[in-house]
C-alpha positions in Angstrom: -107.9 68.1 -162.8 -108.5 70.3 -165.8 -108.7 68.9 -169.4 -105.5 68.9 -171.4 -105.9 71.4 -174.3 -103.0 70.2 -176.5 -101.7 66.7 -177.2 -98.3 65.3 -177.8 -97.4 65.5 -181.5 -99.8 68.4 -182.1 -98.4 71.4 -184.0 -99.2 74.7 -182.3 -98.2 78.3 -182.4 -96.1 80.1 -179.7 -98.1 83.3 -179.2 -95.1 85.6 -178.4 -93.1 84.7 -181.5 -95.7 83.3 -183.9 -93.5 80.2 -184.4 -94.9 76.8 -185.3 -93.7 74.1 -182.9 -94.6 70.5 -182.1 -95.5 69.5 -178.6 -93.3 66.7 -177.4 -94.4 66.4 -173.8 -97.2 67.6 -171.5 -97.3 67.6 -167.7 -100.1 68.5 -165.2 -98.7 70.9 -162.6 -100.9 70.0 -159.6 -100.2 73.1 -157.4 -100.9 75.5 -160.3 -103.9 73.4 -161.6 -102.8 73.6 -165.2 -100.7 71.9 -167.8 -97.2 72.8 -169.0 -95.9 71.8 -172.4 -92.5 71.1 -173.8 -91.9 71.8 -177.6 -89.5 70.4 -180.1 -87.6 73.6 -180.9 -87.0 74.6 -177.2 -86.8 71.3 -175.2 -85.3 73.0 -172.1 -88.2 75.5 -171.9 -91.8 74.8 -170.9 -94.9 76.8 -171.9 -98.3 77.1 -170.2 -101.6 76.8 -172.2 -102.1 80.5 -172.4 -98.7 80.9 -174.2 -99.7 78.6 -177.0 -102.5 78.5 -179.5 -103.9 76.0 -182.0 -103.0 76.7 -185.6 -105.5 77.1 -188.3 
């Protein structure tokens, strides 16, 4: 299993829109071998690690 890059409660940036959001849930997708993340502003959408970036 890969290491989780982001943690719940962490504020990150959505690369496509440059929006600041807070991660509310993360889940390891076993067959894709990567994590998906749910954020506060869009709880019905999930993002993969490459779609988010750390702020700062």
